[in-house]
KOLZA-987026 format. One record per residue (C-alpha): residue number from 1; x, y, z. Coordinates in nm, 3 decimals, always signed. Example, Ala and Ser with C-alpha at 12.3 -4.5 7.8 and 13.67 -1.06 7.14 Angstrom:
<figus>
- nr|px|py|pz
- 1|+1.230|-0.450|+0.780 .
- 2|+1.367|-0.106|+0.714 .
</figus>
This chain:
<figus>
- nr|px|py|pz
- 1|+5.930|+12.155|+10.101 .
- 2|+5.722|+11.828|+10.011 .
- 3|+5.835|+11.494|+10.119 .
- 4|+5.926|+11.267|+9.863 .
- 5|+5.713|+10.964|+9.767 .
- 6|+5.724|+10.703|+10.031 .
- 7|+5.905|+10.386|+9.902 .
- 8|+5.821|+10.026|+9.908 .
- 9|+6.066|+9.973|+10.150 .
- 10|+5.969|+10.226|+10.390 .
- 11|+5.596|+10.093|+10.368 .
- 12|+5.710|+9.753|+10.468 .
- 13|+5.920|+9.910|+10.762 .
- 14|+5.591|+10.099|+10.895 .
- 15|+5.437|+9.786|+10.926 .
- 16|+5.682|+9.636|+11.168 .
- 17|+5.733|+9.651|+11.547 .
- 18|+5.907|+9.935|+11.676 .
- 19|+6.294|+9.878|+11.627 .
- 20|+6.258|+9.556|+11.433 .
- 21|+6.427|+9.554|+11.087 .
- 22|+6.382|+9.271|+10.832 .
- 23|+6.730|+9.107|+10.711 .
- 24|+6.775|+9.024|+10.352 .
- 25|+6.634|+8.672|+10.408 .
- 26|+6.305|+8.841|+10.472 .
- 27|+6.298|+8.716|+10.843 .
- 28|+6.327|+8.954|+11.160 .
- 29|+6.554|+8.941|+11.460 .
- 30|+6.476|+8.627|+11.685 .
- 31|+6.312|+8.702|+11.973 .
- 32|+6.550|+8.474|+12.149 .
- 33|+6.794|+8.722|+12.171 .
- 34|+6.553|+8.998|+12.302 .
- 35|+6.596|+8.889|+12.681 .
- 36|+6.995|+8.943|+12.625 .
- 37|+6.990|+9.323|+12.655 .
- 38|+7.259|+9.353|+12.885 .
- 39|+7.489|+9.102|+12.674 .
- 40|+7.436|+9.341|+12.372 .
- 41|+7.491|+9.670|+12.600 .
- 42|+7.832|+9.485|+12.704 .
- 43|+7.930|+9.408|+12.352 .
- 44|+7.858|+9.768|+12.244 .
- 45|+8.049|+9.893|+12.555 .
- 46|+8.358|+9.713|+12.423 .
- 47|+8.283|+9.905|+12.063 .
- 48|+8.251|+10.234|+12.248 .
- 49|+8.597|+10.188|+12.439 .
- 50|+8.766|+10.095|+12.115 .
- 51|+8.604|+10.413|+11.947 .
- 52|+8.722|+10.634|+12.223 .
- 53|+9.085|+10.490|+12.210 .
- 54|+9.093|+10.497|+11.882 .
- 55|+8.998|+10.892|+11.901 .
- 56|+9.279|+10.916|+12.158 .
- 57|+9.513|+10.737|+11.921 .
- 58|+9.389|+10.996|+11.623 .
- 59|+9.519|+11.279|+11.878 .
- 60|+9.860|+11.084|+11.958 .
- 61|+9.924|+11.052|+11.589 .
- 62|+9.856|+11.414|+11.529 .
- 63|+10.134|+11.496|+11.780 .
- 64|+9.880|+11.659|+12.029 .
- 65|+9.817|+11.581|+12.370 .
- 66|+9.527|+11.306|+12.444 .
- 67|+9.350|+11.201|+12.746 .
- 68|+9.561|+10.883|+12.750 .
- 69|+9.882|+10.929|+12.650 .
- 70|+10.032|+10.597|+12.584 .
- 71|+10.198|+10.599|+12.267 .
- 72|+10.128|+10.208|+12.190 .
- 73|+9.793|+10.336|+12.130 .
- 74|+9.897|+10.488|+11.827 .
- 75|+10.019|+10.174|+11.640 .
- 76|+9.702|+10.012|+11.672 .
- 77|+9.466|+10.335|+11.580 .
- 78|+9.350|+10.157|+11.257 .
- 79|+9.251|+9.822|+11.425 .
- 80|+9.076|+9.992|+11.701 .
- 81|+8.870|+10.201|+11.479 .
- 82|+8.790|+9.930|+11.180 .
- 83|+8.775|+9.630|+11.363 .
- 84|+8.693|+9.736|+11.734 .
- 85|+8.477|+9.987|+11.691 .
- 86|+8.298|+9.930|+11.336 .
- 87|+8.366|+9.563|+11.329 .
- 88|+8.158|+9.519|+11.669 .
- 89|+7.889|+9.732|+11.557 .
- 90|+7.847|+9.525|+11.229 .
- 91|+7.896|+9.212|+11.420 .
- 92|+7.638|+9.266|+11.654 .
- 93|+7.381|+9.364|+11.426 .
- 94|+7.421|+9.063|+11.228 .
- 95|+7.415|+8.842|+11.521 .
- 96|+7.087|+9.012|+11.639 .
- 97|+6.948|+8.946|+11.301 .
- 98|+7.042|+8.581|+11.259 .
- 99|+6.874|+8.502|+11.617 .
- 100|+7.191|+8.268|+11.739 .
- 101|+7.327|+8.291|+12.076 .
- 102|+7.656|+8.139|+11.888 .
- 103|+7.676|+8.461|+11.656 .
- 104|+7.759|+8.661|+11.958 .
- 105|+8.077|+8.512|+11.901 .
- 106|+8.189|+8.746|+11.608 .
- 107|+8.121|+9.108|+11.811 .
- 108|+8.274|+8.931|+12.120 .
- 109|+8.583|+8.865|+11.908 .
- 110|+8.594|+9.197|+11.764 .
- 111|+8.526|+9.381|+12.088 .
- 112|+8.757|+9.179|+12.335 .
- 113|+9.018|+9.152|+12.082 .
- 114|+9.043|+9.531|+12.073 .
- 115|+9.050|+9.569|+12.427 .
- 116|+9.339|+9.316|+12.417 .
- 117|+9.528|+9.540|+12.175 .
- 118|+9.462|+9.823|+12.415 .
- 119|+9.619|+9.682|+12.730 .
- 120|+9.915|+9.493|+12.538 .
- 121|+10.269|+9.576|+12.548 .
- 122|+10.422|+9.837|+12.328 .
- 123|+10.655|+9.623|+12.163 .
- 124|+10.718|+9.238|+12.078 .
- 125|+10.493|+8.962|+11.952 .
- 126|+10.247|+9.025|+12.252 .
- 127|+10.157|+9.316|+12.102 .
- 128|+9.942|+9.142|+11.876 .
- 129|+9.869|+8.831|+12.040 .
- 130|+9.615|+8.763|+12.221 .
- 131|+9.404|+9.041|+12.074 .
- 132|+9.497|+8.975|+11.736 .
- 133|+9.416|+8.609|+11.766 .
- 134|+9.041|+8.729|+11.903 .
- 135|+9.027|+8.973|+11.617 .
- 136|+9.050|+8.645|+11.391 .
- 137|+8.811|+8.467|+11.593 .
- 138|+8.559|+8.743|+11.551 .
- 139|+8.598|+8.759|+11.171 .
- 140|+8.574|+8.394|+11.113 .
- 141|+8.267|+8.388|+11.346 .
- 142|+8.110|+8.664|+11.141 .
- 143|+8.203|+8.483|+10.802 .
- 144|+7.997|+8.156|+10.965 .
- 145|+7.707|+8.394|+11.044 .
- 146|+7.640|+8.468|+10.679 .
- 147|+7.598|+8.105|+10.588 .
- 148|+7.266|+8.064|+10.787 .
- 149|+7.166|+8.425|+10.684 .
- 150|+7.236|+8.318|+10.294 .
- 151|+7.056|+7.997|+10.341 .
- 152|+6.741|+8.166|+10.439 .
- 153|+6.653|+8.314|+10.124 .
- 154|+6.972|+8.317|+9.882 .
- 155|+6.977|+8.679|+9.909 .
- 156|+7.265|+8.882|+9.696 .
- 157|+7.285|+9.131|+9.974 .
- 158|+7.379|+8.867|+10.214 .
- 159|+7.659|+8.733|+9.937 .
- 160|+7.821|+9.098|+9.932 .
- 161|+7.818|+9.135|+10.278 .
- 162|+7.959|+8.792|+10.342 .
- 163|+8.246|+8.914|+10.094 .
- 164|+8.303|+9.189|+10.356 .
- 165|+8.357|+8.948|+10.608 .
- 166|+8.600|+8.744|+10.399 .
- 167|+8.803|+9.047|+10.373 .
- 168|+8.788|+9.113|+10.760 .
- 169|+8.919|+8.774|+10.801 .
- 170|+9.192|+8.791|+10.551 .
- 171|+9.293|+9.135|+10.717 .
- 172|+9.315|+8.997|+11.067 .
- 173|+9.528|+8.703|+10.976 .
- 174|+9.786|+8.914|+10.783 .
- 175|+9.784|+9.169|+11.105 .
- 176|+9.830|+8.846|+11.345 .
- 177|+10.130|+8.748|+11.082 .
- 178|+10.258|+9.093|+11.142 .
- 179|+10.210|+9.291|+10.834 .
- 180|+10.162|+9.665|+10.917 .
- 181|+9.852|+9.815|+10.862 .
- 182|+9.927|+10.056|+10.579 .
- 183|+10.072|+9.710|+10.374 .
- 184|+9.710|+9.540|+10.447 .
- 185|+9.496|+9.845|+10.404 .
- 186|+9.288|+9.710|+10.100 .
- 187|+9.173|+9.410|+10.328 .
- 188|+8.965|+9.635|+10.618 .
- 189|+8.839|+9.845|+10.337 .
- 190|+8.717|+9.593|+10.141 .
- 191|+8.576|+9.480|+10.470 .
- 192|+8.360|+9.768|+10.534 .
- 193|+8.306|+9.900|+10.162 .
- 194|+8.111|+9.574|+10.082 .
- 195|+7.941|+9.537|+10.430 .
- 196|+7.801|+9.904|+10.370 .
- 197|+7.726|+9.812|+10.004 .
- 198|+7.542|+9.479|+10.108 .
- 199|+7.355|+9.708|+10.380 .
- 200|+7.229|+9.949|+10.125 .
- 201|+7.089|+9.647|+9.900 .
- 202|+6.934|+9.480|+10.209 .
- 203|+6.756|+9.824|+10.351 .
- 204|+6.700|+9.913|+9.969 .
- 205|+6.641|+9.626|+9.751 .
- 206|+6.267|+9.653|+9.695 .
- 207|+6.321|+10.059|+9.598 .
- 208|+6.597|+10.047|+9.357 .
- 209|+6.470|+10.188|+9.043 .
- 210|+6.690|+9.935|+8.812 .
- 211|+6.633|+9.543|+8.887 .
- 212|+6.976|+9.492|+8.736 .
- 213|+7.114|+9.699|+9.005 .
- 214|+7.160|+9.399|+9.259 .
- 215|+7.382|+9.193|+8.999 .
- 216|+7.567|+9.447|+8.923 .
- 217|+7.657|+9.537|+9.270 .
- 218|+7.751|+9.200|+9.342 .
- 219|+7.955|+9.160|+9.019 .
- 220|+8.150|+9.490|+9.168 .
- 221|+8.201|+9.353|+9.526 .
- 222|+8.370|+9.023|+9.365 .
- 223|+8.573|+9.248|+9.167 .
- 224|+8.694|+9.460|+9.462 .
- 225|+8.777|+9.138|+9.626 .
- 226|+9.012|+9.015|+9.327 .
- 227|+9.166|+9.391|+9.362 .
- 228|+9.239|+9.312|+9.729 .
- 229|+9.424|+9.003|+9.636 .
- 230|+9.588|+9.155|+9.324 .
- 231|+9.699|+9.452|+9.567 .
- 232|+9.846|+9.197|+9.777 .
- 233|+10.035|+8.988|+9.525 .
- 234|+10.138|+9.247|+9.261 .
- 235|+10.130|+9.605|+9.472 .
- 236|+10.228|+9.833|+9.211 .
- 237|+9.953|+9.727|+8.934 .
- 238|+9.710|+9.575|+9.180 .
- 239|+9.652|+9.863|+9.374 .
- 240|+9.547|+10.023|+9.069 .
- 241|+9.308|+9.754|+8.977 .
- 242|+9.153|+9.767|+9.319 .
- 243|+9.115|+10.143|+9.304 .
- 244|+8.914|+10.073|+8.949 .
- 245|+8.690|+9.821|+9.116 .
- 246|+8.617|+10.082|+9.423 .
- 247|+8.523|+10.340|+9.167 .
- 248|+8.305|+10.137|+8.951 .
- 249|+8.110|+10.028|+9.287 .
- 250|+8.103|+10.377|+9.421 .
- 251|+7.951|+10.489|+9.117 .
- 252|+7.710|+10.230|+9.110 .
- 253|+7.569|+10.286|+9.469 .
- 254|+7.592|+10.675|+9.387 .
- 255|+7.367|+10.637|+9.054 .
- 256|+7.129|+10.403|+9.188 .
- 257|+7.076|+10.431|+9.574 .
- 258|+6.748|+10.561|+9.653 .
- 259|+6.893|+10.822|+9.863 .
- 260|+6.885|+11.049|+9.517 .
- 261|+6.542|+11.043|+9.563 .
- 262|+6.469|+11.053|+9.954 .
- 263|+6.749|+11.362|+9.959 .
- 264|+6.435|+11.565|+9.841 .
- 265|+6.249|+11.483|+10.149 .
- 266|+6.268|+11.610|+10.481 .
- 267|+6.343|+11.476|+10.830 .
- 268|+6.508|+11.161|+10.835 .
- 269|+6.509|+11.040|+10.502 .
- 270|+6.675|+11.366|+10.381 .
- 271|+6.933|+11.343|+10.671 .
- 272|+7.041|+10.991|+10.578 .
- 273|+7.029|+11.064|+10.222 .
- 274|+7.269|+11.380|+10.267 .
- 275|+7.508|+11.149|+10.498 .
- 276|+7.469|+10.863|+10.227 .
- 277|+7.587|+11.067|+9.913 .
- 278|+7.836|+11.263|+10.025 .
- 279|+8.004|+10.950|+10.188 .
- 280|+7.975|+10.799|+9.825 .
- 281|+8.170|+11.097|+9.718 .
- 282|+8.438|+11.029|+9.982 .
- 283|+8.465|+10.682|+9.856 .
- 284|+8.546|+10.811|+9.484 .
- 285|+8.812|+11.054|+9.637 .
- 286|+8.977|+10.745|+9.789 .
- 287|+8.959|+10.525|+9.465 .
- 288|+9.086|+10.817|+9.299 .
- 289|+9.387|+10.898|+9.493 .
- 290|+9.481|+10.495|+9.459 .
- 291|+9.431|+10.467|+9.106 .
- 292|+9.649|+10.779|+9.029 .
- 293|+9.938|+10.734|+9.298 .
- 294|+9.914|+10.333|+9.354 .
- 295|+10.025|+10.183|+9.673 .
- 296|+10.085|+10.429|+9.905 .
- 297|+10.190|+10.386|+10.275 .
- 298|+10.317|+10.675|+10.413 .
- 299|+10.277|+11.049|+10.366 .
- 300|+10.007|+11.301|+10.258 .
- 301|+9.827|+11.058|+9.985 .
- 302|+9.785|+10.790|+10.255 .
- 303|+9.642|+11.019|+10.512 .
- 304|+9.418|+11.177|+10.266 .
- 305|+9.309|+10.805|+10.094 .
- 306|+9.270|+10.634|+10.429 .
- 307|+9.073|+10.894|+10.615 .
- 308|+8.853|+10.954|+10.291 .
- 309|+8.735|+10.621|+10.291 .
- 310|+8.724|+10.557|+10.683 .
- 311|+8.619|+10.920|+10.795 .
- 312|+8.444|+11.035|+10.468 .
- 313|+8.276|+10.705|+10.393 .
- 314|+8.223|+10.482|+10.679 .
- 315|+8.183|+10.738|+10.944 .
- 316|+7.899|+10.898|+10.721 .
- 317|+7.753|+10.591|+10.650 .
- 318|+7.743|+10.523|+11.043 .
- 319|+7.550|+10.841|+11.091 .
- 320|+7.304|+10.763|+10.813 .
- 321|+7.230|+10.411|+10.977 .
- 322|+7.237|+10.458|+11.317 .
- 323|+6.868|+10.592|+11.384 .
- 324|+6.777|+10.282|+11.171 .
- 325|+6.975|+9.973|+11.302 .
- 326|+7.084|+10.074|+11.637 .
- 327|+6.696|+10.047|+11.763 .
- 328|+6.692|+9.712|+11.623 .
- 329|+6.996|+9.612|+11.837 .
- 330|+6.893|+9.785|+12.151 .
- 331|+6.501|+9.782|+12.140 .
- 332|+6.533|+10.148|+12.216 .
- 333|+6.430|+10.447|+11.992 .
- 334|+6.686|+10.682|+11.838 .
- 335|+6.475|+10.973|+11.711 .
- 336|+6.597|+11.175|+11.463 .
- 337|+6.665|+11.535|+11.566 .
- 338|+6.766|+11.808|+11.309 .
- 339|+7.097|+11.900|+11.555 .
- 340|+7.243|+11.576|+11.411 .
- 341|+7.317|+11.789|+11.102 .
- 342|+7.561|+11.981|+11.306 .
- 343|+7.834|+11.677|+11.351 .
- 344|+7.741|+11.579|+10.979 .
- 345|+7.900|+11.945|+10.880 .
- 346|+8.160|+11.924|+11.094 .
- 347|+8.271|+11.601|+10.985 .
- 348|+8.276|+11.679|+10.626 .
- 349|+8.399|+12.035|+10.634 .
- 350|+8.695|+11.917|+10.830 .
- 351|+8.816|+11.632|+10.632 .
- 352|+8.779|+11.843|+10.314 .
- 353|+9.012|+12.108|+10.514 .
- 354|+9.258|+11.812|+10.643 .
- 355|+9.259|+11.674|+10.271 .
- 356|+9.257|+11.947|+10.020 .
- 357|+9.427|+12.215|+10.203 .
- 358|+9.630|+11.997|+10.462 .
- 359|+9.748|+11.703|+10.262 .
- 360|+9.708|+11.846|+9.914 .
- 361|+9.871|+12.189|+9.948 .
- 362|+10.090|+12.036|+10.233 .
- 363|+9.980|+12.295|+10.480 .
- 364|+10.040|+12.069|+10.834 .
- 365|+9.822|+12.325|+11.022 .
- 366|+9.531|+12.207|+10.813 .
- 367|+9.592|+11.842|+10.883 .
- 368|+9.626|+11.927|+11.254 .
- 369|+9.322|+12.106|+11.271 .
- 370|+9.138|+11.941|+11.023 .
- 371|+9.214|+11.599|+11.203 .
- 372|+9.101|+11.762|+11.568 .
- 373|+8.781|+11.865|+11.421 .
- 374|+8.733|+11.486|+11.287 .
- 375|+8.724|+11.398|+11.651 .
- 376|+8.510|+11.674|+11.759 .
- 377|+8.251|+11.538|+11.503 .
- 378|+8.270|+11.214|+11.583 .
- 379|+8.222|+11.285|+11.971 .
- 380|+7.953|+11.501|+11.899 .
- 381|+7.732|+11.261|+11.699 .
- 382|+7.790|+11.016|+12.002 .
- 383|+7.684|+11.233|+12.252 .
- 384|+7.387|+11.360|+12.053 .
- 385|+7.290|+11.012|+11.973 .
- 386|+7.291|+10.933|+12.347 .
- 387|+7.104|+11.203|+12.424 .
- 388|+6.856|+11.143|+12.184 .
- 389|+6.819|+10.775|+12.309 .
- 390|+6.786|+10.884|+12.676 .
- 391|+6.500|+11.172|+12.590 .
- 392|+6.338|+10.895|+12.365 .
- 393|+6.315|+10.645|+12.637 .
- 394|+6.156|+10.928|+12.893 .
- 395|+5.909|+11.046|+12.643 .
- 396|+5.836|+10.685|+12.567 .
- 397|+5.795|+10.627|+12.935 .
- 398|+5.571|+10.923|+12.994 .
- 399|+5.226|+10.847|+12.944 .
- 400|+5.132|+11.211|+12.827 .
- 401|+5.313|+11.151|+12.535 .
- 402|+5.124|+10.844|+12.405 .
- 403|+5.274|+10.546|+12.244 .
- 404|+5.536|+10.537|+11.964 .
- 405|+5.421|+10.552|+11.623 .
- 406|+5.509|+10.185|+11.492 .
- 407|+5.819|+10.211|+11.246 .
- 408|+5.878|+10.558|+11.327 .
- 409|+6.238|+10.506|+11.333 .
- 410|+6.244|+10.308|+11.010 .
- 411|+5.980|+10.440|+10.762 .
- 412|+6.198|+10.749|+10.683 .
- 413|+6.484|+10.545|+10.553 .
- 414|+6.474|+10.187|+10.537 .
- 415|+6.593|+10.229|+10.208 .
</figus>
């Protein structure tokens, strides 16, 4: 099998030092944060705790036994996964890209807010505060981070991601106000979808085949935000507007993402492309459900749509980007290994079982089995990633192995 031609973005990445990535402004991560590895690890740890607590809550929601049987975790499952886990990762990566110590308030707010939610009482206003307040602080800090990033070069990718941060702030405020997660769902959905769409523009901005794609994606991002507001004010019609805008954005990304070309390559380029393209398909599924069913806040349609976007789309994107972005944050290589396909296949296969057979055909056993395998897939990727980092560090320390090739983690999938 022949690898696809190297893109301009991949070539540029090859010229950068190992673990460093360039943000949309063209500026690399500031060395001012390079001596704060302990701080970044501590913040990543809060995200990891949020992930484990969120997966524990997922088992509780499935009616199964879990390592931690505190029923209160089930009430904040979505906030732990979206804000505590993914939000912390996103905010930490952006803080490192900016290179300012104050920007660490964003991942700290998300991570510590999630920890506070884990330890909060099961009922009453204390269930949300102070954890919810910390989530608001984290989201507000993330919005602020994008201001200097935008000033660097006025990049469209930064604007799209900033739109996602605004949605994160709106969702956190609604959560503090006591709005249940199923009612505020479009806000965290827009947060992650726009963040990822902007990240795709940032990583592949020189590799898109059509120069008008950036403008089209930016327009779709604005429309998604308008749909989020419409879904809040006029749920019946607004949800369908929101869904239509999501479908347009997903179709743009699926049509023009450079992954359509790199999927014919091998190694990391192909792995990332597979994760990206399957993720876009799941986003289309979620948008299609909302376009047909409108506002769904419980039952099979809610389960299917929420997990299509947060598991099928978001987690698949994390799988795709982990070997590229984590080395930039930790200054440690995360080498690609073929075994990484195992959790990818397990994730999408189990999600298909859960949604098509479980939610679609009303088979409860499929929902339960699919949900358990969803958890196993995420944990499997986590174990493989940690193992790859540790093995990569040992190999780099071995003088017989030689120095790692500059940009080795990024040349495969900077787009």
